[in-house]
C-alpha positions in Angstrom: 33.6 122.7 83.7 29.8 122.5 84.6 27.4 125.3 84.8 24.2 126.9 83.4 26.5 128.3 80.2 29.0 125.3 79.7 30.2 125.0 76.3 28.5 128.7 75.3 31.3 132.1 74.3 29.6 134.8 75.1 31.4 138.6 74.5 30.4 141.6 76.6 31.4 145.3 75.9 32.0 147.9 79.0 33.0 144.7 81.1 35.7 146.6 83.1 33.5 147.5 86.1 30.1 147.7 87.2 27.6 145.2 86.0 29.5 144.6 83.3 32.5 142.8 85.2 30.0 141.4 87.8 28.5 139.9 85.0 31.9 138.4 83.4 32.7 136.6 86.4 29.1 135.3 87.2 29.3 134.2 83.3 33.1 132.5 83.8 31.4 130.7 86.9 28.7 129.0 84.9 31.1 127.5 82.9 31.4 130.3 79.5 33.8 131.6 77.8 33.9 135.3 77.9 35.0 138.1 75.4 35.6 141.1 77.9 35.7 144.5 76.0 36.1 148.0 77.3 38.5 151.1 76.2 39.8 150.3 79.9 42.7 148.2 79.2 44.2 148.4 82.7 40.4 147.3 83.9 40.2 144.8 81.8 43.6 143.2 82.3 42.9 143.1 86.1 39.8 141.2 85.5 41.5 139.1 83.0 43.6 137.9 86.1 40.1 136.3 87.1 40.2 133.6 84.8 41.9 131.8 82.0 38.2 131.8 80.7 38.4 135.2 80.3 40.0 137.0 77.0 39.8 140.9 76.4 40.0 142.9 74.0 40.2 146.7 73.8 36.7 148.1 71.9 35.6 151.5 71.3 31.8 150.5 70.6 31.1 153.9 69.0 33.8 153.3 66.3 32.2 151.1 64.0 35.7 150.3 62.4 36.7 148.6 65.9 34.0 146.8 66.3 34.1 145.2 62.6 38.1 144.5 63.4 36.9 142.4 66.5 34.1 140.5 64.8 36.8 139.7 62.4 39.0 138.2 64.4 36.9 136.5 67.0 34.0 133.7 66.4 30.7 135.2 66.7 29.9 134.9 70.4 26.6 132.3 71.4 25.4 135.1 73.6 26.1 139.3 73.2 25.7 141.4 76.7 25.6 145.1 75.0 25.7 147.0 78.6 27.6 150.6 76.9 25.5 153.1 78.4 25.5 157.2 79.2 23.3 158.8 81.6 22.6 162.1 81.0 20.9 164.1 84.0 18.6 166.9 82.9 15.4 167.8 81.1 14.7 168.9 77.8 16.0 172.4 78.3 19.4 171.1 79.2 20.1 168.7 76.2 22.3 169.9 73.5 22.7 167.9 69.9 25.9 166.8 71.2 24.5 165.5 73.9 21.6 163.5 71.5 24.3 162.6 69.7 26.8 160.9 72.2 23.6 159.6 74.4 22.2 157.6 70.9 26.0 157.0 69.8 26.8 154.9 73.0 22.9 154.2 74.3 21.7 152.6 71.3 23.6 152.9 68.2 26.6 150.8 69.5 23.9 148.1 70.7 22.7 148.2 67.1 26.1 147.5 65.4 27.2 145.0 68.0 24.1 142.8 67.1 24.6 144.1 63.2 28.4 142.4 62.8 27.5 139.2 64.5 23.8 138.6 62.8 24.7 136.6 59.7 26.7 134.1 61.5 24.3 133.7 63.9 21.4 133.2 60.7 23.9 130.3 59.8 24.4 129.0 63.0 20.8 128.8 63.8 20.7 130.4 67.4 22.2 132.8 69.5 21.3 135.5 72.6 21.3 139.0 72.8 20.7 141.2 76.1 20.1 144.7 75.7 21.4 147.1 78.3 17.6 149.2 79.0 16.4 151.1 82.1 13.4 151.5 84.0 13.9 155.2 82.8 12.6 154.6 79.5 9.7 153.6 77.5 9.0 151.9 81.2 9.4 154.9 83.3 9.3 158.4 83.3 12.2 159.5 85.7 12.7 163.5 86.9 15.6 164.7 85.1 16.2 161.8 82.6 14.6 163.1 79.5 17.6 162.5 77.1 18.4 159.3 78.9 14.9 157.7 79.1 14.3 158.9 75.2 17.5 156.4 74.2 16.7 153.3 76.5 13.3 153.5 75.5 14.9 152.9 72.0 16.9 150.6 73.0 13.4 148.6 74.0 11.9 149.2 70.6 15.3 148.0 68.8 15.1 144.6 71.1 11.6 143.8 70.0 12.3 144.8 66.5 15.0 142.8 65.9 13.1 139.7 68.2 10.5 139.7 65.7 12.2 139.5 62.8 14.1 136.2 64.2 11.8 134.3 65.9 12.1 131.5 63.7 15.7 131.6 62.8 17.0 130.9 67.1 18.0 134.2 67.3 16.7 135.5 71.2 16.9 139.0 71.8 16.0 140.6 75.2 16.4 143.8 77.2 16.9 144.1 81.0 16.0 147.3 83.0 17.7 148.1 86.1 16.8 150.6 88.4 19.4 152.1 90.4 22.3 149.9 90.7 25.4 150.6 92.9 28.0 150.8 90.2 31.7 153.0 90.2 29.7 154.8 87.7 26.5 155.7 89.5 29.6 157.0 93.0 31.2 159.2 90.1 27.6 160.9 89.4 26.9 161.2 93.1 30.2 163.1 93.4 29.8 165.1 90.4 26.8 166.4 91.8 28.7 168.3 94.6 26.9 167.0 97.4 27.8 163.2 97.4 26.1 162.2 101.0 22.5 164.0 99.6 23.2 162.6 96.4 23.4 159.3 97.3 20.4 159.7 100.1 17.9 161.1 97.1 19.2 157.6 95.2 18.5 155.0 97.7 15.2 157.2 98.9 13.7 156.4 95.5 14.0 152.8 95.5 11.2 151.1 97.5 13.1 148.3 98.9 15.4 151.1 100.8 18.2 149.9 99.1 20.7 150.4 95.7 20.5 147.2 93.9 23.9 145.5 93.2 25.9 144.7 90.3 25.7 140.8 90.9 21.8 140.6 91.1 21.6 142.5 87.5 24.3 140.1 86.4 22.3 136.9 87.6 19.2 138.1 85.6 21.9 138.5 82.3 23.0 135.0 82.8 19.7 133.6 83.1 19.1 135.1 79.9 21.5 133.8 78.3 21.3 130.3 79.8 19.2 127.8 78.0 16.4 128.2 80.6 15.3 131.2 79.3 14.9 129.6 75.5 11.4 130.5 75.2 11.9 134.0 76.9 12.4 136.9 73.0 11.4 140.5 72.9 11.2 141.2 76.5 12.4 144.1 78.4 12.5 142.6 82.0 12.4 145.0 84.9 14.8 144.3 87.8 14.1 147.9 90.0 14.0 146.4 93.5 9.8 147.4 92.9 10.5 151.3 91.7 8.0 149.9 88.7 5.4 149.0 91.1 
């Protein structure tokens, strides 16, 4: 099968819905074999029906033992897309320690653990492309009521740059993507959680200069590019894909 990712294997976390799911399908369309992981097995099983190039594994990325077990079971992927994340809403006064711990566990430590699990084999092979999910709400831009989220996503950018610097000459490229507001199931869940879905939807759209939400498929297209050899000269970058929000 041809395509920009022909002959490559990709591993994607939080692959069952939203940006993760869109990226699985986009990568398969470009010829990759994809290992799709999530805690939602029902959604993963539905995803697997889309293509024989998709293999699925239940994985809780907050559990080191599960990451170790998966790493022992599969070959080191050519591409790792760390897509897991959690959005905490509120200011510093709304954060308690358990919120802080969970945000850093899922948004930062999970990415670190996934990268660390495969780095020795990537070094042996001399190649890999890692894409980490960051956000425009990070060191890129301060966003109201996203104190903890922005802090943890800033850590993702720092971690991405640090790992890229360590392995510049070793064939391991590491980049982060920084989406603006994207139309995903989790976003709609957060809109409903406000108690006024319509008002929340209007507010999310209003903060995007293009006057619309991003689409998961648009984010997936950037991930595919960073996964492909077309981006071979790009590493250590935090790339905004935000509909002009950062302009």
